Every structure is written in structure tokens, then in C-alpha cells.
N, C-alpha and C positions, 0 to 999 in steps of 0.2 A: 195501450197497455205497454208500459216501459219494461223491457227485458234487458238483463245484463249476463254476458257470458262469463263464466268462471274458468280460468285456464290453469294448466299445470305450470307452477312457477319455476323460474330459473334460480336454483339454489347455489349460485357460484358461477363464475365465468366459465369454468371448464365442464359444467354439468349440462348434458344434452338431453337427458331423459330422466324420468322418476317413475317410481312404482306407487300407484294408489293402493296403500295397504289397508286402510279402513275408512268407511264413511261414518262420521259422527251424527249426521242428520239424514233424514230420508225425504222422499218426494211428498210435498204438502206440509212439511214442517216450516214454521216461521223461524227466521234467523235474524239476528241483529248484526250490524256492522262489527267487524273485529272478533266476533264469536267463533270459536274453532268450528270448522265445517268438515275437514277430512284430514287424515293423515298420510303422509307420503314417506317413501324410503328413496334415498339417492346414493350414489357412490360415496358420499360424505357424511350423511346425517340422516336420522329419523326426525321428523317434524310435523307439528300440527299446523295446518294451514287456515287462517281466518278468512271469514267471508268479507268480500270487498265492499258489500253494501247490505242494507236491510231489506227484508222482503220475505217471500215465500219461495221455496225451492220448487220449481216447476218441472225440471228435467234432471235426471243423472245419466250421463252419456258413457261413462267409463266405470266399469265394475271393479270390485276389490280384487286386488291381485294382478291387475293389468299394468303393464309398462308402456308409457306413452312418451312422446317427445315433449320438450318444454313448449309452452304456447298452445298445446292442444286443448281444446274446449272440453272440460270434464263434466260440467253442469250448467244449467241455466237458472237464474233467479229472476222471478217476477217481482219487480220492485213496487208494485201496487198491491196492497193487501186485498185478499179475496179473489185474485185473478184465477183463471182456470188452469188446471193442470193438464198438460198436453201429452204426458208420456208416462209410462210406468218405469220405475227403476230398473236399471241394468243390474243383474246379479252375476257374480262371478260363477262360471260353470263348475259343476261339482264333478269329482272324479268317479267314473264309474268303477264297479268292483273289479279289482285286479289291474286297474290302469296304473301307468307309471306317472310320476311327477310331470314328465314332458308332455304327456297327453292332455293335461289340463291347462297348458300355457296358452293365453288368448293372443290372437294377432293384434298388435296395436293398431289404432285408427291412423287414417292418413294425416300427414302433417297440415295444420292449418296455416295458410299463408306462405307455404314453400313454394319454391319454384317448381314448374312442371318436371316430372321426372323423365329421364330418357326412356325410350321404348324398351320394353323388357326383352330379353334374349328368349328364343323358343324354349319351352320347358323340356328339360331332358327327362328320359324314361326314369321311372322310380327304380333306381338300382343304386348299389353302394359305389357310384362312380367317384373318380378322383375329384376332390373339391377344389380344383383349379379355377373353375368358372367364376367363383366370386372375386378371384384376385386379378382380373384383367385391369391393367391400368388404364385410365382414361383422363381426360383433361377437363375437369369441371371449371365452371366459370369462376375466375379469380374472386376470392372474398364473398362468394355465394354462401347461402344458408347451408346447402349440401356440403360444401367443402369445409365449413367451419365445424359442422357436426361431426364429420368423419374424422377430421384431424384432432378434435378435442375428445378423443376417446377417454375411457376411464384411466386414472393414474396407473393402475396395474398394467394396462395394455401399453401405455406410453413408455413405462420403465422397460417392459419386455422388448419392445421395439428398439429402444435405445441400446439395450444390452447386446442385441443381435445385429445392430447396424442397419435396421429396416426403416425406411422412411414411410410413416403411415400415410402421408398425402398421395403416394403412388399406389395405393391399395384401395380396392372397393370391397366393403364388408357385407355381411348379411343383416346387420343391425339397422335401426331406423335410419332412413335417408343415406344408406350406405355406411353407416358407422361400423368401424372395424372393432369386432369383439375379440375376447381372449380365445374363443374357439376358432375365429378366423385366423388370427395370428399363428396360433399353434399348428393349424393345418398348413398354412403357408410355409412355416419353418419346417414342418415335416415333409413337405414335398420339395425340399432343397432350396427354399427361398433364401436361406441364409448362406448359400454357398459362397457367394461373392464376398461377403463379410468375412467368413471363415478363411478364404484364400488370402485376404489382405492382412490377416492377423499375423504378428511376428511369430517366427518359429522359436521353439525352445532351445536352450543351449543343449549340446549333446549330453553332457553329464546329467542335467536334470531330466531330459528326456528318458534317459536310461533308468533313472530312479523312479519314475512314475509307472504305476500299473498300466497294463495295456488298455484297461477299460476307460481310463481317464481321458476326456476329450475337452477341448476348449469350449464346446457348446453342449453342456449335459442335456440330454433329452428328457422330457418330463415322463414320469412313470405312472401309467394309469392302472388302477386296481381292476381286476376282472369285474364284470357286471354281477351284482348279487340278484338272485331270485327270491321273491318273497314266498314264504311258506304258508300253508293254510293257517288262518288265524292271526297272521301278521297284520300290522296296520302300516300302510304306505302313505307318508305325509311329505309334501314338498317342503324344502327349506324356505324359511322367511328370507326376504331380501337382505336383511342385515345378517343373517346366518350365512348366506351365500358369499356376501362380501367379506365377511370375517374369515371364511374358509379359504377364499382366493388370496387374501392378503397374508394369511399365515403360511399358506403353501409357498407364495413367493418370497416371503421373508426367510424361511428356513432354508430356501434353495439359494438365495442370494448371498447371505452372510454365512462365514465359517463360525459356528457357534461354539463357545466354550463358557462354562459356568464355574465360578469360584464361590465358596461360601465361608462367611466369618461370623463368629458369635460376638454380638455386641452387648456390653453390660450397660443397661439403661437405668440402673438404680438411682444414680445421681439425677438424671433427666426426669425420672419419676417424681422425685422430691421437689425439683424446681418447678415442675408443672403443677404439682399439687398446691405449692405455695403461691403461684401466680393465678391459679384457676379462678378463684372467686372474683378477684378485682378485674381479671381480664374479661370475664363474661359480663360483669356489671358494666364495664366501660364500653365494650364493643358489641355486646349482644350476641356474640359468637361463642360456641362451646369450644374450649381449648383441648384439641387431641394431640397425640404425638406427631401426626403428619406434618403440621407447619414447621416444628423444630427440624424434622428430618429433611424436608424440602430445603429449608434455609441453610442447613449444614451441607447438603449435597451441592447446592449452587456455589457455595464458598469453595468447596473441594474441587469442583469441576474447573474453577478459575485457576487452580494450580496444577491441573492435569488436563491440558487443552484437548488432547486426543479424544478424550472421553465425550466431548461435546462437538465432535467432528462428524463428517460424512464422506464416504468414499464416492468419487465421481471418476469412474474409469481409472486412468493411471494416476489421478490426482486425489489429494485430500483437501477437503474444504474445512477449515477451522472456524466454526461459528463464534461470532462475538456477542451474539444474544443468547440468553439462557431461557429457552422456552421449555417448560417441563410438562410433559404429558402425564396424566393421571389415568390409569386403566380403571374403568367404571363398569361393573357387571350390570347388565339390563335383564333383569329377571322377567320373563324366561327367555327373552329373544336373542341374547348375545352379548356383545362386548363393544365399548366404544371408548375412545381416549381423547377426552377434551384437553386442551392445552392452556396452561398459565403462561400467558406472554410476558417477556421481560421480567421474569421472576427475581432477577437480581436487584430490581428497583423496588421490591416490596418488602415491608416490615413483617414481623411475625403476625401481626393482626391482618395485614393485607394478604398474606398467604393463606391464612385461616379463612378469611372471608372469600377469597377467590376459589379456593378448593371446595368449600361447602357449597358455594353458588353453582359451580360448574357441575358438581355431582348431582345436585337436586335437579337442575335443568336438563341433564343427560337423562336421568330417569323419568322425567315428565315430558320428554321429547320437545324441548324448547331451545335446543342449541341451534345456532346458525353454523353454516359451512366453515367460516373463517375460524370457528372455535375449536375445530378438530384438525387443524392443519399446522404445519411448520413446527412441529415438536422437534427439539434438538436432543433431547434425553427424556427418558420415561421411568416412572416409578409405578410398580404394581404392588399394591398393599393386600396380597392375597391372605395375610394373616388374620384378616377380620373374619374369614370363614373357618378359622381353626387350623389352617395348614401351617406346619412348623417350617417347612422349607419347599421350595419350588425352583424350577429352571425355566424362567420366562423367555418367551421368544422376542428377539430384537425387532422392533418395528422397522419397516423399510424407510430408509432416509435418515437412520441414526446409526450409532456405532455400539451403544450399550443400553442396558436396562437394569434397574435396581429393583429387587424383590424384597419385600418385608415380611417375615414370617410372624407367626403369633407371639405377642409379647406376654411372657409368663414368668412366674417365679420358680427359680431352680436352686438346688443346693449347689454351692460352688466352694472350691478351695481358695480361701483368701489369706495372703500373707500380711501379718501385722507389722506395726513399726519395729518390733523387736526381732523380726525375722521368723516368728513362729507361725506355722500354718494352722488355720482353723476352718471349720466348715461353717458357711454363712449362707443365708437366704438372699438371693440377688435377683433382681428383674432383668431378664435377659430376652434376646430375640436372635434368630438366625437371619442374616442379610446374605441374600444370593446376588450375584453380579454376573450376568450374562454379557459377554462382549464378542466383537468381531475379530476373530484372530487374523484376519487379513492385515489389519493395521495395529492391533493391540496385542502385545505380548503378555504371557501370564504374569511376569514379574511386574509389568506396568499396572495390570489389573490389580494385583495384590497390593501394590504400593498405594493405589487409589483407595482401596478398601481399608488399609491400615490407617490412612490419613483421616478418612471419614469416621472410623471407629474412635480414634483419638479425639476428634472434635465432639462427638456425641457422648463419649464417656467423661469429658472434662467441661461440661456446660457450666458456666458461671452462675452464681446464685441469682444474678439479675436477669438471667435468660439470655438468649442469643441477640 
């Protein structure tokens, strides 16, 4: 009887583990090659994983909600129809009444094919002792699996380590195969691990030091809210993988960048007429519905070319000016969270190309068919929160970028319009509020307003032939 192992795939070079979020098949089910078998969540993306072969599912080794290393065997397929089923499915443990989310987190199985681990240190007494033990530096075998897994921690952890001058390769964490987690790094920094980096930091000029409040430090500590206690009748539910990742990313983003938001009202009456004029022919030619978004993306890319700092990223004391225009589009995943697929090299795409790319990415984001490369390397982001009826918002700048554009609801409003003879009249205009959040470390308010004024002018003067 031929049997084939199904493993946790590696969804990107830096991905070392994945969470098996949902089984789409059960033990005993027949499955065809490339038919979706289970769903996973990683640091980068949610995705459906297809079956590598046709056959019958004989074993399920990893339950829903468990996080395991890449290449861990999660199931076994009997490739000859009618073969015996050797094991019952593993189910995720259910939370007992009154338990906390941490109580239901399962221990990941051992790595398959990993190098033998070093002998474990004697277990310490169960007490809130200092978490220094996990951070004893050791010398792993160069280029070993263990070393690669540890140093390829999540992007969030790598950025935090870079900010504090910590070399991940010198730490040993509590994650799979010693992978350094955010909790490990926070504990390390909290125990003075960043002292060396802080000592090496340049001192402030006396005048600037006197002007700063006493509480300001070069390494701001994370603030943790006090633990909440469930009350009788409350429901305690652990966050999903993507919800936790979104939470971590948003917390880091708001801490790293100095957020300021400016809001401009844009008159889209002319663009509405142009879109209505082009709509029928555009849809007949391309098969794509023509929304306002491709026009806005196209105008934004052109404006970014004239305001290079908005397409830049801060890298320590340097500013990297990106010469590619990769536009991230915030997509809501009801009810699981938020994801930002990226239109790569948007400057090379026409209106129809932008329409096709944005529709395709949004659809595959909602059906969990994105690959990791499609949610990376954004240089600028657009959040179209107006589709949910919001008039104005203050979106958070994604890590690795300098600004984000928010589009409010597009609606008709009474406006004062000055006619050719100079007489003012009340007219019905189609308008929207555009918010622009920017990193004040490198973008001043005047620069942000000049960018928005430029974008507003482009959108309000769209030629009859379109962009």
C-alpha cells in the first residue's frame, strides 16, 4: 500500500512555521490531486494548501489551531483507493470553562528531519523567575536548520531587533527549534539586553536634551495593559492567527512611525462623468467593472513620482527612495481581519491593468489564494474604507513605508460653486474626503499638503479621454 506524507509547506524563504487553521477534509475522505486539503496561516498570508496526490486521507497528525515548523508531517494519504485507515483524526483541544486562550495552545510536534537538539537544561522550579535562561548564547552548527530557523524569525521580530541593535543569531528563543519570538525579544530587552546598544547611541545636543520631557528615552519601553478578568457570562475566545499578526503589526507600526494625518476634500464630479462615459466600453473590452479605484491609483502613482519622499522608507539614519511604485491595497477579510496585497510596479500598468490587478488581488485575498510574495514590498498603501460608509479615517502607516492614503465615502454634497461671471451658486457635487497619514520623522506637514493638493488637482481635472 503506497502512502504519502503531507507536510507543512514553506510559504516563503523567511517563513519557519505555520498554523494549521482549518481542515477541509477528514480521515477517510477521498481527495484528488490539487484539491484543497487544509488552510494555513503564516506571518505573511492565509492560504489553502492543495493535496500533493490523489487517494484517501489515512491520518491527520496535526489538529486545527496548532502551529508547527515547516516540513512537519501534518497528514498521511493512502494513494491506493480502499486502503485501511490507521488512525482517528486529531482534534484541537477545547477550552475548559474559565480557561484563558493560553491554556488551549498546543505544543508543536517535533521537527521532521531536524538535527538532534542539544541536551535540555534542567527544568527550573515553576516560579516567575527571570526569563534569562532562554537567552544564553550558544554556537549552533553554521548553516544548520536550527540556525536558519532561529535567525529567520518573523519580520516584526527582525525589525525590533534591528531597532535595538540586537543580533538574533546570538540569542536562543522559546519558539520552534529555538526560534526567537517577540515575547523572547521583549524579555531580553526588558532585562537590559539593549544596554550595549543604548550606550553606543549618540548623545543629544544639550539644547535638544533640555527641550525634551524627562520621560522621553531613545528606547521607549512597550506598555502592557493590565490583565483583564472574564466576568460571569463573558465568552473568552483566542485570537485567530491573522488577528494576532495584525495586532502585532499595528502595535509596531504605531510605535515606529510618528503619525500625523491631514484631510482634504476632493471634488470627483468630473471624474464621475468621465467614468460613466467610459464604463460601458471599458467593461465590454476588458470584462472588468470600472470603479473609481483604478483612477485613484493611477493618479497617486503619478503624484508619487513628483513627491519622492512619499514613496520612501526610513532605514535608521538614512532614507531609501524607492524607484518602484508598489501599491498596497488594504482588504478586509470578514470576519478574520485585514490583509494588504500589493500591485507590483504599478507605474507600468494602464487603467485596465490596474483595474484587473486590484480586482484579482482583492478576490484572491478574500478566498485565501494569495501567495507570500503578493503581500510584500509595498512602497505606498491605499485604504478604501469609504466602501463601508466611513466619511473620514486616520489609517496607520504600514511598517516599511512612509505614508498611507485613505479614501472616504464618495457622495453627493451641496457645494458653493463660483461661475464664470464670478457669481456664487449652490450646486450638487460628488465629493469625498481623502485622508493622508504620514511619518513626521521625514515628512513635514507642508510637504504632505503639497502632495495632497497635487493629487487633488489631478483627480479634479481628469481629461475626457480618461487617465
